[in-house]
N, CA and C atoms of all chains as a GROMACS GRO file, in nm:
protein
  600
    1MET      N    1  -3.197   1.442  -1.150
    1MET     CA    2  -3.176   1.304  -1.198
    1MET      C    3  -3.275   1.210  -1.130
    2THR      N    4  -3.351   1.135  -1.212
    2THR     CA    5  -3.444   1.038  -1.151
    2THR      C    6  -3.363   0.919  -1.100
    3ASN      N    7  -3.429   0.838  -1.018
    3ASN     CA    8  -3.362   0.719  -0.966
    3ASN      C    9  -3.322   0.624  -1.078
    4GLU      N   10  -3.408   0.616  -1.179
    4GLU     CA   11  -3.378   0.529  -1.293
    4GLU      C   12  -3.258   0.578  -1.373
    5GLU      N   13  -3.252   0.708  -1.391
    5GLU     CA   14  -3.138   0.766  -1.463
    5GLU      C   15  -3.008   0.742  -1.386
    6ALA      N   16  -3.016   0.760  -1.254
    6ALA     CA   17  -2.899   0.737  -1.170
    6ALA      C   18  -2.854   0.592  -1.183
    7GLN      N   19  -2.950   0.500  -1.179
    7GLN     CA   20  -2.916   0.357  -1.187
    7GLN      C   21  -2.852   0.323  -1.321
    8ALA      N   22  -2.905   0.381  -1.428
    8ALA     CA   23  -2.849   0.356  -1.561
    8ALA      C   24  -2.706   0.408  -1.571
    9ALA      N   25  -2.683   0.526  -1.514
    9ALA     CA   26  -2.548   0.584  -1.516
    9ALA      C   27  -2.452   0.499  -1.434
   10LEU      N   28  -2.499   0.452  -1.318
   10LEU     CA   29  -2.415   0.367  -1.233
   10LEU      C   30  -2.380   0.236  -1.304
   11ASP      N   31  -2.478   0.176  -1.368
   11ASP     CA   32  -2.455   0.050  -1.440
   11ASP      C   33  -2.346   0.065  -1.546
   12LEU      N   34  -2.352   0.177  -1.616
   12LEU     CA   35  -2.255   0.202  -1.723
   12LEU      C   36  -2.114   0.220  -1.664
   13LEU      N   37  -2.106   0.298  -1.557
   13LEU     CA   38  -1.975   0.323  -1.494
   13LEU      C   39  -1.917   0.194  -1.437
   14ARG      N   40  -2.005   0.110  -1.383
   14ARG     CA   41  -1.958  -0.016  -1.326
   14ARG      C   42  -1.908  -0.112  -1.434
   15LYS      N   43  -1.972  -0.107  -1.548
   15LYS     CA   44  -1.926  -0.189  -1.661
   15LYS      C   45  -1.784  -0.144  -1.700
   16THR      N   46  -1.764  -0.011  -1.699
   16THR     CA   47  -1.631   0.041  -1.732
   16THR      C   48  -1.529  -0.004  -1.628
   17ILE      N   49  -1.568  -0.001  -1.500
   17ILE     CA   50  -1.477  -0.047  -1.394
   17ILE      C   51  -1.440  -0.194  -1.415
   18ASP      N   52  -1.537  -0.276  -1.448
   18ASP     CA   53  -1.509  -0.418  -1.472
   18ASP      C   54  -1.407  -0.436  -1.584
   19GLU      N   55  -1.419  -0.354  -1.688
   19GLU     CA   56  -1.324  -0.361  -1.799
   19GLU      C   57  -1.185  -0.315  -1.755
   20VAL      N   58  -1.181  -0.205  -1.680
   20VAL     CA   59  -1.053  -0.154  -1.628
   20VAL      C   60  -0.988  -0.261  -1.539
   21ASP      N   61  -1.070  -0.326  -1.456
   21ASP     CA   62  -1.017  -0.428  -1.364
   21ASP      C   63  -0.953  -0.545  -1.440
   22LEU      N   64  -1.015  -0.585  -1.551
   22LEU     CA   65  -0.957  -0.695  -1.629
   22LEU      C   66  -0.825  -0.653  -1.694
   23ARG      N   67  -0.817  -0.525  -1.730
   23ARG     CA   68  -0.689  -0.476  -1.785
   23ARG      C   69  -0.582  -0.471  -1.676
   24ILE      N   70  -0.622  -0.430  -1.555
   24ILE     CA   71  -0.529  -0.428  -1.441
   24ILE      C   72  -0.481  -0.571  -1.413
   25LEU      N   73  -0.576  -0.664  -1.410
   25LEU     CA   74  -0.543  -0.805  -1.383
   25LEU      C   75  -0.443  -0.859  -1.485
   26LYS      N   76  -0.466  -0.826  -1.611
   26LYS     CA   77  -0.377  -0.871  -1.717
   26LYS      C   78  -0.234  -0.818  -1.694
   27LEU      N   79  -0.225  -0.692  -1.654
   27LEU     CA   80  -0.093  -0.632  -1.628
   27LEU      C   81  -0.029  -0.692  -1.503
   28PHE      N   82  -0.109  -0.723  -1.401
   28PHE     CA   83  -0.056  -0.791  -1.281
   28PHE      C   84   0.011  -0.923  -1.323
   29ASN      N   85  -0.060  -1.001  -1.405
   29ASN     CA   86  -0.006  -1.131  -1.446
   29ASN      C   87   0.113  -1.115  -1.541
   30GLU      N   88   0.109  -1.009  -1.623
   30GLU     CA   89   0.223  -0.981  -1.711
   30GLU      C   90   0.346  -0.949  -1.625
   31ARG      N   91   0.324  -0.867  -1.522
   31ARG     CA   92   0.432  -0.831  -1.430
   31ARG      C   93   0.485  -0.956  -1.359
   32ALA      N   94   0.393  -1.045  -1.318
   32ALA     CA   95   0.432  -1.168  -1.248
   32ALA      C   96   0.520  -1.256  -1.338
   33ARG      N   97   0.486  -1.262  -1.467
   33ARG     CA   98   0.566  -1.344  -1.560
   33ARG      C   99   0.706  -1.287  -1.576
   34ILE      N  100   0.717  -1.154  -1.578
   34ILE     CA  101   0.850  -1.092  -1.589
   34ILE      C  102   0.931  -1.121  -1.462
   35VAL      N  103   0.865  -1.112  -1.347
   35VAL     CA  104   0.932  -1.141  -1.220
   35VAL      C  105   0.981  -1.286  -1.217
   36GLU      N  106   0.903  -1.376  -1.274
   36GLU     CA  107   0.945  -1.517  -1.282
   36GLU      C  108   1.072  -1.530  -1.368
   37LYS      N  109   1.075  -1.456  -1.479
   37LYS     CA  110   1.194  -1.459  -1.565
   37LYS      C  111   1.316  -1.406  -1.489
   38ILE      N  112   1.295  -1.296  -1.415
   38ILE     CA  113   1.404  -1.239  -1.335
   38ILE      C  114   1.454  -1.342  -1.235
   39GLY      N  115   1.359  -1.412  -1.171
   39GLY     CA  116   1.395  -1.517  -1.074
   39GLY      C  117   1.480  -1.626  -1.138
   40ASP      N  118   1.443  -1.666  -1.260
   40ASP     CA  119   1.518  -1.770  -1.331
   40ASP      C  120   1.662  -1.726  -1.357
   41ILE      N  121   1.675  -1.601  -1.404
   41ILE     CA  122   1.810  -1.549  -1.434
   41ILE      C  123   1.894  -1.542  -1.307
   42LYS      N  124   1.832  -1.492  -1.200
   42LYS     CA  125   1.905  -1.480  -1.073
   42LYS      C  126   1.952  -1.616  -1.022
   43LYS      N  127   1.868  -1.716  -1.044
   43LYS     CA  128   1.901  -1.851  -0.999
   43LYS      C  129   2.023  -1.903  -1.077
   44VAL      N  130   2.018  -1.890  -1.210
   44VAL     CA  131   2.128  -1.937  -1.296
   44VAL      C  132   2.256  -1.861  -1.264
   45ALA      N  133   2.245  -1.730  -1.244
   45ALA     CA  134   2.363  -1.647  -1.221
   45ALA      C  135   2.401  -1.641  -1.073
   46ALA      N  136   2.326  -1.713  -0.988
   46ALA     CA  137   2.351  -1.716  -0.844
   46ALA      C  138   2.354  -1.575  -0.783
   47LEU      N  139   2.258  -1.494  -0.823
   47LEU     CA  140   2.245  -1.358  -0.769
   47LEU      C  141   2.141  -1.358  -0.656
   48PRO      N  142   2.152  -1.263  -0.562
   48PRO     CA  143   2.055  -1.260  -0.451
   48PRO      C  144   1.913  -1.230  -0.501
   49ILE      N  145   1.813  -1.301  -0.446
   49ILE     CA  146   1.673  -1.283  -0.487
   49ILE      C  147   1.622  -1.148  -0.438
   50TYR      N  148   1.651  -1.116  -0.313
   50TYR     CA  149   1.596  -0.995  -0.253
   50TYR      C  150   1.692  -0.878  -0.267
   51GLU      N  151   1.645  -0.771  -0.331
   51GLU     CA  152   1.728  -0.652  -0.348
   51GLU      C  153   1.651  -0.527  -0.309
   52PRO      N  154   1.666  -0.484  -0.183
   52PRO     CA  155   1.586  -0.370  -0.135
   52PRO      C  156   1.606  -0.242  -0.216
   53ARG      N  157   1.725  -0.224  -0.271
   53ARG     CA  158   1.749  -0.102  -0.350
   53ARG      C  159   1.662  -0.098  -0.475
   54ARG      N  160   1.642  -0.214  -0.533
   54ARG     CA  161   1.556  -0.223  -0.653
   54ARG      C  162   1.411  -0.187  -0.615
   55GLU      N  163   1.368  -0.229  -0.497
   55GLU     CA  164   1.231  -0.196  -0.453
   55GLU      C  165   1.213  -0.045  -0.438
   56ASP      N  166   1.316   0.021  -0.387
   56ASP     CA  167   1.310   0.168  -0.375
   56ASP      C  168   1.290   0.230  -0.514
   57MET      N  169   1.357   0.172  -0.612
   57MET     CA  170   1.346   0.226  -0.749
   57MET      C  171   1.205   0.207  -0.805
   58VAL      N  172   1.143   0.094  -0.768
   58VAL     CA  173   1.005   0.067  -0.813
   58VAL      C  174   0.912   0.175  -0.758
   59PHE      N  175   0.927   0.208  -0.630
   59PHE     CA  176   0.843   0.311  -0.569
   59PHE      C  177   0.870   0.448  -0.631
   60GLN      N  178   0.998   0.476  -0.651
   60GLN     CA  179   1.036   0.605  -0.711
   60GLN      C  180   0.971   0.621  -0.848
   61ASN      N  181   0.973   0.514  -0.925
   61ASN     CA  182   0.916   0.515  -1.061
   61ASN      C  183   0.767   0.551  -1.059
   62VAL      N  184   0.691   0.483  -0.973
   62VAL     CA  185   0.546   0.506  -0.974
   62VAL      C  186   0.510   0.638  -0.904
   63LEU      N  187   0.585   0.673  -0.799
   63LEU     CA  188   0.550   0.797  -0.728
   63LEU      C  189   0.579   0.919  -0.814
   64SER      N  190   0.686   0.912  -0.892
   64SER     CA  191   0.717   1.028  -0.978
   64SER      C  192   0.621   1.033  -1.096
   65GLY      N  193   0.553   0.922  -1.126
   65GLY     CA  194   0.461   0.920  -1.239
   65GLY      C  195   0.315   0.938  -1.199
   66ASN      N  196   0.290   0.965  -1.070
   66ASN     CA  197   0.152   0.972  -1.022
   66ASN      C  198   0.088   1.110  -1.040
   67GLY      N  199  -0.017   1.114  -1.120
   67GLY     CA  200  -0.088   1.240  -1.140
   67GLY      C  201  -0.218   1.249  -1.061
   68GLY      N  202  -0.248   1.146  -0.978
   68GLY     CA  203  -0.370   1.146  -0.899
   68GLY      C  204  -0.490   1.103  -0.981
   69PRO      N  205  -0.611   1.094  -0.924
   69PRO     CA  206  -0.648   1.142  -0.791
   69PRO      C  207  -0.595   1.060  -0.673
   70LEU      N  208  -0.537   0.943  -0.695
   70LEU     CA  209  -0.484   0.866  -0.582
   70LEU      C  210  -0.367   0.940  -0.518
   71SER      N  211  -0.364   0.938  -0.386
   71SER     CA  212  -0.256   1.007  -0.314
   71SER      C  213  -0.126   0.926  -0.323
   72GLU      N  214  -0.017   0.992  -0.288
   72GLU     CA  215   0.114   0.927  -0.286
   72GLU      C  216   0.111   0.807  -0.191
   73ALA      N  217   0.049   0.826  -0.074
   73ALA     CA  218   0.042   0.719   0.026
   73ALA      C  219  -0.036   0.600  -0.029
   74ALA      N  220  -0.146   0.628  -0.101
   74ALA     CA  221  -0.229   0.521  -0.158
   74ALA      C  222  -0.149   0.443  -0.263
   75VAL      N  223  -0.078   0.515  -0.348
   75VAL     CA  224   0.002   0.450  -0.453
   75VAL      C  225   0.110   0.363  -0.390
   76ARG      N  226   0.171   0.415  -0.285
   76ARG     CA  227   0.274   0.337  -0.216
   76ARG      C  228   0.215   0.208  -0.159
   77ARG      N  229   0.100   0.219  -0.094
   77ARG     CA  230   0.037   0.099  -0.035
   77ARG      C  231  -0.002  -0.002  -0.143
   78LEU      N  232  -0.054   0.048  -0.255
   78LEU     CA  233  -0.094  -0.041  -0.364
   78LEU      C  234   0.027  -0.117  -0.420
   79PHE      N  235   0.137  -0.047  -0.440
   79PHE     CA  236   0.254  -0.114  -0.496
   79PHE      C  237   0.328  -0.200  -0.391
   80GLU      N  238   0.312  -0.167  -0.265
   80GLU     CA  239   0.364  -0.255  -0.160
   80GLU      C  240   0.294  -0.391  -0.169
   81ARG      N  241   0.163  -0.388  -0.189
   81ARG     CA  242   0.085  -0.513  -0.203
   81ARG      C  243   0.130  -0.589  -0.328
   82ILE      N  244   0.149  -0.517  -0.438
   82ILE     CA  245   0.192  -0.581  -0.563
   82ILE      C  246   0.326  -0.651  -0.543
   83ILE      N  247   0.424  -0.577  -0.488
   83ILE     CA  248   0.557  -0.633  -0.466
   83ILE      C  249   0.548  -0.754  -0.372
   84ASP      N  250   0.466  -0.742  -0.270
   84ASP     CA  251   0.450  -0.850  -0.173
   84ASP      C  252   0.394  -0.976  -0.240
   85GLU      N  253   0.295  -0.959  -0.326
   85GLU     CA  254   0.235  -1.075  -0.394
   85GLU      C  255   0.334  -1.139  -0.491
   86MET      N  256   0.418  -1.058  -0.553
   86MET     CA  257   0.518  -1.112  -0.646
   86MET      C  258   0.620  -1.196  -0.568
   87ARG      N  259   0.654  -1.148  -0.448
   87ARG     CA  260   0.748  -1.219  -0.362
   87ARG      C  261   0.688  -1.354  -0.319
   88THR      N  262   0.560  -1.352  -0.284
   88THR     CA  263   0.490  -1.475  -0.244
   88THR      C  264   0.492  -1.575  -0.360
   89LEU      N  265   0.464  -1.526  -0.480
   89LEU     CA  266   0.463  -1.613  -0.598
   89LEU      C  267   0.601  -1.677  -0.619
   90GLN      N  268   0.707  -1.598  -0.604
   90GLN     CA  269   0.843  -1.647  -0.621
   90GLN      C  270   0.875  -1.756  -0.517
   91ARG      N  271   0.831  -1.729  -0.394
   91ARG     CA  272   0.855  -1.824  -0.285
   91ARG      C  273   0.785  -1.957  -0.313
   92GLU      N  274   0.659  -1.947  -0.354
   92GLU     CA  275   0.580  -2.068  -0.384
   92GLU      C  276   0.646  -2.148  -0.497
   93ARG      N  277   0.695  -2.075  -0.596
   93ARG     CA  278   0.757  -2.138  -0.712
   93ARG      C  279   0.886  -2.210  -0.673
   94MET      N  280   0.967  -2.143  -0.589
   94MET     CA  281   1.093  -2.203  -0.546
   94MET      C  282   1.068  -2.326  -0.458
   95ALA      N  283   0.965  -2.318  -0.374
   95ALA     CA  284   0.930  -2.431  -0.287
   95ALA      C  285   0.886  -2.551  -0.372
   96LYS      N  286   0.812  -2.522  -0.479
   96LYS     CA  287   0.764  -2.628  -0.568
   96LYS      C  288   0.881  -2.694  -0.641
   97GLU      N  289   0.976  -2.611  -0.685
   97GLU     CA  290   1.093  -2.664  -0.757
   97GLU      C  291   1.178  -2.754  -0.667
   98LYS      N  292   1.191  -2.709  -0.543
   98LYS     CA  293   1.268  -2.788  -0.447
   98LYS      C  294   1.201  -2.922  -0.419
   99GLY      N  295   1.068  -2.919  -0.419
   99GLY     CA  296   0.990  -3.038  -0.388
   99GLY      C  297   0.993  -3.142  -0.500
  100GLN      N  298   1.034  -3.097  -0.620
  100GLN     CA  299   1.031  -3.191  -0.734
  100GLN      C  300   1.148  -3.288  -0.732
  101MET      N  301   2.565  -1.855  -1.884
  101MET     CA  302   2.543  -1.709  -1.885
  101MET      C  303   2.648  -1.639  -1.798
  102THR      N  304   2.720  -1.542  -1.856
  102THR     CA  305   2.818  -1.468  -1.775
  102THR      C  306   2.742  -1.372  -1.683
  103ASN      N  307   2.812  -1.322  -1.583
  103ASN     CA  308   2.752  -1.228  -1.490
  103ASN      C  309   2.705  -1.102  -1.562
  104GLU      N  310   2.784  -1.061  -1.660
  104GLU     CA  311   2.749  -0.941  -1.738
  104GLU      C  312   2.622  -0.962  -1.821
  105GLU      N  313   2.613  -1.081  -1.880
  105GLU     CA  314   2.494  -1.113  -1.960
  105GLU      C  315   2.369  -1.117  -1.871
  106ALA      N  316   2.386  -1.176  -1.753
  106ALA     CA  317   2.275  -1.183  -1.658
  106ALA      C  318   2.230  -1.041  -1.620
  107GLN      N  319   2.329  -0.956  -1.592
  107GLN     CA  320   2.297  -0.818  -1.552
  107GLN      C  321   2.224  -0.742  -1.663
  108ALA      N  322   2.269  -0.762  -1.787
  108ALA     CA  323   2.205  -0.695  -1.901
  108ALA      C  324   2.061  -0.743  -1.918
  109ALA      N  325   2.039  -0.874  -1.900
  109ALA     CA  326   1.905  -0.930  -1.913
  109ALA      C  327   1.815  -0.876  -1.801
  110LEU      N  328   1.870  -0.868  -1.679
  110LEU     CA  329   1.792  -0.815  -1.566
  110LEU      C  330   1.754  -0.670  -1.588
  111ASP      N  331   1.851  -0.592  -1.636
  111ASP     CA  332   1.824  -0.449  -1.661
  111ASP      C  333   1.708  -0.430  -1.759
  112LEU      N  334   1.708  -0.513  -1.862
  112LEU     CA  335   1.604  -0.504  -1.964
  112LEU      C  336   1.467  -0.542  -1.906
  113LEU      N  337   1.464  -0.649  -1.830
  113LEU     CA  338   1.338  -0.694  -1.770
  113LEU      C  339   1.285  -0.592  -1.670
  114ARG      N  340   1.376  -0.529  -1.598
  114ARG     CA  341   1.334  -0.428  -1.500
  114ARG      C  342   1.279  -0.304  -1.567
  115LYS      N  343   1.336  -0.272  -1.680
  115LYS     CA  344   1.285  -0.158  -1.757
  115LYS      C  345   1.141  -0.188  -1.801
  116THR      N  346   1.119  -0.313  -1.842
  116THR     CA  347   0.983  -0.354  -1.882
  116THR      C  348   0.888  -0.348  -1.762
  117ILE      N  349   0.935  -0.390  -1.645
  117ILE     CA  350   0.850  -0.382  -1.524
  117ILE      C  351   0.813  -0.237  -1.495
  118ASP      N  352   0.911  -0.148  -1.506
  118ASP     CA  353   0.882  -0.005  -1.480
  118ASP      C  354   0.773   0.047  -1.574
  119GLU      N  355   0.779   0.003  -1.699
  119GLU     CA  356   0.676   0.044  -1.796
  119GLU      C  357   0.539  -0.014  -1.761
  120VAL      N  358   0.540  -0.143  -1.725
  120VAL     CA  359   0.414  -0.209  -1.685
  120VAL      C  360   0.356  -0.138  -1.562
  121ASP      N  361   0.443  -0.103  -1.467
  121ASP     CA  362   0.396  -0.036  -1.345
  121ASP      C  363   0.329   0.098  -1.375
  122LEU      N  364   0.385   0.172  -1.470
  122LEU     CA  365   0.324   0.301  -1.504
  122LEU      C  366   0.188   0.282  -1.570
  123ARG      N  367   0.176   0.171  -1.646
  123ARG     CA  368   0.044   0.141  -1.707
  123ARG      C  369  -0.055   0.100  -1.598
  124ILE      N  370  -0.008   0.023  -1.500
  124ILE     CA  371  -0.095  -0.017  -1.387
  124ILE      C  372  -0.139   0.109  -1.311
  125LEU      N  373  -0.043   0.197  -1.282
  125LEU     CA  374  -0.073   0.321  -1.210
  125LEU      C  375  -0.178   0.404  -1.282
  126LYS      N  376  -0.164   0.413  -1.413
  126LYS     CA  377  -0.258   0.489  -1.494
  126LYS      C  378  -0.399   0.431  -1.480
  127LEU      N  379  -0.409   0.299  -1.482
  127LEU     CA  380  -0.539   0.232  -1.469
  127LEU      C  381  -0.595   0.248  -1.327
  128PHE      N  382  -0.508   0.245  -1.226
  128PHE     CA  383  -0.553   0.270  -1.088
  128PHE      C  384  -0.620   0.407  -1.080
  129ASN      N  385  -0.554   0.508  -1.136
  129ASN     CA  386  -0.610   0.643  -1.129
  129ASN      C  387  -0.734   0.659  -1.216
  130GLU      N  388  -0.738   0.586  -1.329
  130GLU     CA  389  -0.857   0.586  -1.414
  130GLU      C  390  -0.973   0.527  -1.335
  131ARG      N  391  -0.947   0.416  -1.265
  131ARG     CA  392  -1.050   0.352  -1.184
  131ARG      C  393  -1.096   0.445  -1.072
  132ALA      N  394  -1.001   0.517  -1.013
  132ALA     CA  395  -1.035   0.610  -0.904
  132ALA      C  396  -1.127   0.722  -0.955
  133ARG      N  397  -1.101   0.770  -1.076
  133ARG     CA  398  -1.185   0.876  -1.133
  133ARG      C  399  -1.327   0.827  -1.158
  134ILE      N  400  -1.340   0.700  -1.202
  134ILE     CA  401  -1.474   0.644  -1.224
  134ILE      C  402  -1.546   0.629  -1.089
  135VAL      N  403  -1.472   0.584  -0.988
  135VAL     CA  404  -1.531   0.568  -0.854
  135VAL      C  405  -1.579   0.706  -0.802
  136GLU      N  406  -1.504   0.810  -0.831
  136GLU     CA  407  -1.545   0.946  -0.791
  136GLU      C  408  -1.677   0.984  -0.859
  137LYS      N  409  -1.686   0.951  -0.988
  137LYS     CA  410  -1.811   0.980  -1.061
  137LYS      C  411  -1.928   0.904  -0.998
  138ILE      N  412  -1.905   0.776  -0.965
  138ILE     CA  413  -2.009   0.695  -0.902
  138ILE      C  414  -2.051   0.758  -0.770
  139GLY      N  415  -1.953   0.806  -0.693
  139GLY     CA  416  -1.982   0.872  -0.566
  139GLY      C  417  -2.070   0.995  -0.584
  140ASP      N  418  -2.039   1.073  -0.689
  140ASP     CA  419  -2.117   1.195  -0.717
  140ASP      C  420  -2.262   1.160  -0.748
  141ILE      N  421  -2.281   1.058  -0.831
  141ILE     CA  422  -2.418   1.016  -0.868
  141ILE      C  423  -2.494   0.967  -0.746
  142LYS      N  424  -2.425   0.886  -0.664
  142LYS     CA  425  -2.490   0.832  -0.543
  142LYS      C  426  -2.532   0.944  -0.448
  143LYS      N  427  -2.448   1.046  -0.443
  143LYS     CA  428  -2.477   1.159  -0.355
  143LYS      C  429  -2.603   1.232  -0.402
  144VAL      N  430  -2.606   1.263  -0.532
  144VAL     CA  431  -2.720   1.334  -0.591
  144VAL      C  432  -2.848   1.252  -0.578
  145ALA      N  433  -2.836   1.120  -0.603
  145ALA     CA  434  -2.954   1.033  -0.600
  145ALA      C  435  -2.983   0.979  -0.460
  146ALA      N  436  -2.901   1.021  -0.360
  146ALA     CA  437  -2.917   0.976  -0.221
  146ALA      C  438  -2.918   0.823  -0.210
  147LEU      N  439  -2.824   0.760  -0.282
  147LEU     CA  440  -2.811   0.614  -0.275
  147LEU      C  441  -2.699   0.578  -0.176
  148PRO      N  442  -2.704   0.457  -0.117
  148PRO     CA  443  -2.599   0.419  -0.020
  148PRO      C  444  -2.462   0.409  -0.086
  149ILE      N  445  -2.359   0.459  -0.018
  149ILE     CA  446  -2.222   0.457  -0.071
  149ILE      C  447  -2.168   0.314  -0.072
  150TYR      N  448  -2.189   0.244   0.038
  150TYR     CA  449  -2.131   0.111   0.052
  150TYR      C  450  -2.229   0.004   0.006
  151GLU      N  451  -2.189  -0.076  -0.092
  151GLU     CA  452  -2.275  -0.184  -0.142
  151GLU      C  453  -2.195  -0.315  -0.149
  152PRO      N  454  -2.204  -0.396  -0.044
  152PRO     CA  455  -2.124  -0.519  -0.039
  152PRO      C  456  -2.149  -0.613  -0.157
  153ARG      N  457  -2.272  -0.615  -0.208
  153ARG     CA  458  -2.301  -0.706  -0.320
  153ARG      C  459  -2.223  -0.667  -0.444
  154ARG      N  460  -2.206  -0.538  -0.464
  154ARG     CA  461  -2.127  -0.490  -0.579
  154ARG      C  462  -1.981  -0.535  -0.563
  155GLU      N  463  -1.930  -0.532  -0.442
  155GLU     CA  464  -1.791  -0.576  -0.419
  155GLU      C  465  -1.774  -0.724  -0.455
  156ASP      N  466  -1.873  -0.805  -0.422
  156ASP     CA  467  -1.868  -0.947  -0.460
  156ASP      C  468  -1.857  -0.961  -0.611
  157MET      N  469  -1.931  -0.875  -0.682
  157MET     CA  470  -1.928  -0.881  -0.829
  157MET      C  471  -1.791  -0.842  -0.884
  158VAL      N  472  -1.726  -0.747  -0.817
  158VAL     CA  473  -1.592  -0.705  -0.858
  158VAL      C  474  -1.496  -0.823  -0.847
  159PHE      N  475  -1.503  -0.895  -0.736
  159PHE     CA  476  -1.416  -1.012  -0.717
  159PHE      C  477  -1.449  -1.122  -0.819
  160GLN      N  478  -1.577  -1.145  -0.839
  160GLN     CA  479  -1.620  -1.248  -0.935
  160GLN      C  480  -1.564  -1.217  -1.074
  161ASN      N  481  -1.571  -1.091  -1.112
  161ASN     CA  482  -1.522  -1.048  -1.243
  161ASN      C  483  -1.374  -1.080  -1.262
  162VAL      N  484  -1.292  -1.042  -1.165
  162VAL     CA  485  -1.147  -1.063  -1.182
  162VAL      C  486  -1.108  -1.209  -1.160
  163LEU      N  487  -1.177  -1.278  -1.068
  163LEU     CA  488  -1.139  -1.418  -1.043
  163LEU      C  489  -1.174  -1.506  -1.162
  164SER      N  490  -1.284  -1.476  -1.228
  164SER     CA  491  -1.322  -1.557  -1.344
  164SER      C  492  -1.234  -1.522  -1.463
  165GLY      N  493  -1.169  -1.407  -1.461
  165GLY     CA  494  -1.083  -1.368  -1.573
  165GLY      C  495  -0.936  -1.396  -1.550
  166ASN      N  496  -0.903  -1.464  -1.438
  166ASN     CA  497  -0.762  -1.484  -1.404
  166ASN      C  498  -0.701  -1.608  -1.470
  167GLY      N  499  -0.600  -1.585  -1.552
  167GLY     CA  500  -0.532  -1.695  -1.619
  167GLY      C  501  -0.398  -1.729  -1.554
  168GLY      N  502  -0.364  -1.660  -1.445
  168GLY     CA  503  -0.237  -1.683  -1.377
  168GLY      C  504  -0.121  -1.615  -1.448
  169PRO      N  505   0.002  -1.623  -1.399
  169PRO     CA  506   0.048  -1.711  -1.290
  169PRO      C  507   0.002  -1.673  -1.149
  170LEU      N  508  -0.055  -1.556  -1.129
  170LEU     CA  509  -0.099  -1.520  -0.994
  170LEU      C  510  -0.213  -1.612  -0.950
  171SER      N  511  -0.209  -1.654  -0.825
  171SER     CA  512  -0.312  -1.743  -0.771
  171SER      C  513  -0.441  -1.666  -0.746
  172GLU      N  514  -0.548  -1.741  -0.728
  172GLU     CA  515  -0.677  -1.680  -0.696
  172GLU      C  516  -0.668  -1.597  -0.566
  173ALA      N  517  -0.597  -1.653  -0.468
  173ALA     CA  518  -0.583  -1.584  -0.339
  173ALA      C  519  -0.507  -1.452  -0.356
  174ALA      N  520  -0.404  -1.455  -0.441
  174ALA     CA  521  -0.324  -1.334  -0.465
  174ALA      C  522  -0.409  -1.227  -0.534
  175VAL      N  523  -0.486  -1.268  -0.634
  175VAL     CA  524  -0.572  -1.174  -0.706
  175VAL      C  525  -0.674  -1.113  -0.611
  176ARG      N  526  -0.730  -1.197  -0.525
  176ARG     CA  527  -0.827  -1.146  -0.428
  176ARG      C  528  -0.763  -1.042  -0.335
  177ARG      N  529  -0.644  -1.072  -0.284
  177ARG     CA  530  -0.576  -0.978  -0.193
  177ARG      C  531  -0.542  -0.848  -0.265
  178LEU      N  532  -0.499  -0.858  -0.391
  178LEU     CA  533  -0.465  -0.738  -0.468
  178LEU      C  534  -0.589  -0.649  -0.488
  179PHE      N  535  -0.700  -0.710  -0.522
  179PHE     CA  536  -0.820  -0.629  -0.547
  179PHE      C  537  -0.886  -0.582  -0.417
  180GLU      N  538  -0.862  -0.655  -0.307
  180GLU     CA  539  -0.906  -0.605  -0.176
  180GLU      C  540  -0.835  -0.473  -0.145
  181ARG      N  541  -0.706  -0.469  -0.176
  181ARG     CA  542  -0.628  -0.347  -0.152
  181ARG      C  543  -0.679  -0.233  -0.242
  182ILE      N  544  -0.706  -0.265  -0.368
  182ILE     CA  545  -0.756  -0.164  -0.463
  182ILE      C  546  -0.889  -0.106  -0.413
  183ILE      N  547  -0.983  -0.195  -0.378
  183ILE     CA  548  -1.115  -0.151  -0.330
  183ILE      C  549  -1.098  -0.066  -0.204
  184ASP      N  550  -1.009  -0.111  -0.116
  184ASP     CA  551  -0.986  -0.040   0.009
  184ASP      C  552  -0.934   0.102  -0.016
  185GLU      N  553  -0.841   0.114  -0.111
  185GLU     CA  554  -0.784   0.247  -0.140
  185GLU      C  555  -0.888   0.339  -0.205
  186MET      N  556  -0.976   0.280  -0.284
  186MET     CA  557  -1.081   0.360  -0.349
  186MET      C  558  -1.177   0.414  -0.241
  187ARG      N  559  -1.203   0.328  -0.141
  187ARG     CA  560  -1.291   0.368  -0.031
  187ARG      C  561  -1.227   0.482   0.050
  188THR      N  562  -1.097   0.468   0.074
  188THR     CA  563  -1.024   0.573   0.147
  188THR      C  564  -1.032   0.705   0.072
  189LEU      N  565  -1.012   0.698  -0.060
  189LEU     CA  566  -1.018   0.819  -0.143
  189LEU      C  567  -1.156   0.884  -0.133
  190GLN      N  568  -1.261   0.803  -0.139
  190GLN     CA  569  -1.399   0.854  -0.130
  190GLN      C  570  -1.421   0.923   0.005
  191ARG      N  571  -1.372   0.857   0.111
  191ARG     CA  572  -1.388   0.912   0.247
  191ARG      C  573  -1.318   1.047   0.259
  192GLU      N  574  -1.195   1.053   0.209
  192GLU     CA  575  -1.117   1.178   0.215
  192GLU      C  576  -1.189   1.289   0.137
  193ARG      N  577  -1.244   1.250   0.024
  193ARG     CA  578  -1.312   1.347  -0.062
  193ARG      C  579  -1.438   1.402   0.007
  194MET      N  580  -1.514   1.311   0.069
  194MET     CA  581  -1.636   1.353   0.137
  194MET      C  582  -1.604   1.440   0.258
  195ALA      N  583  -1.498   1.407   0.329
  195ALA     CA  584  -1.457   1.486   0.445
  195ALA      C  585  -1.417   1.627   0.401
  196LYS      N  586  -1.349   1.634   0.287
  196LYS     CA  587  -1.306   1.764   0.233
  196LYS      C  588  -1.427   1.849   0.195
  197GLU      N  589  -1.525   1.785   0.131
  197GLU     CA  590  -1.645   1.857   0.088
  197GLU      C  591  -1.724   1.910   0.208
  198LYS      N  592  -1.731   1.828   0.312
  198LYS     CA  593  -1.801   1.872   0.433
  198LYS      C  594  -1.730   1.989   0.499
  199GLY      N  595  -1.597   1.989   0.489
  199GLY     CA  596  -1.516   2.093   0.552
  199GLY      C  597  -1.526   2.227   0.482
  200GLN      N  598  -1.575   2.225   0.357
  200GLN     CA  599  -1.578   2.350   0.277
  200GLN      C  600  -1.696   2.437   0.316
   0.00000   0.00000   0.00000
């Protein structure tokens, strides 16, 4: 493979990554909107916001569906970050509502 | 909304989250496979594995495509985790190849 051929192949793969990333981003925001809806229902029904058992189920769902190449530990860390960011979003939203 | 109605609505939304999560997981692994291909090309062409400028472009791509509700800071943290896990996967793969 010449250097030029390698560069052309890399450019193409990176374009694909950028497309995949935008699809991931879209799903992150879709997930965030669902979490917001859940927060609204919990507020109206006076249910607890934090439910550790539900988080276990989230991990179980993705770990049982993982075919790799990402390891189980990597998938767990990735979804820990996702859950954490959703919690931050909920907190910011509740703080804003209280401030109004 | 009765407690039962709230619970039914939550169950439905959680089912949707589980589906979204499996789609996210699929894209994570798709991204990982592309990163593996990039690693292979870099190895053959003797190009540097780590390219900070490319990482800036990854962030630029997702930040310019973010419509929320997730904040810019949240999107950055999420993709930092993704990039980090891809790097870990590459490292593990290279260590395995050296060990063979």
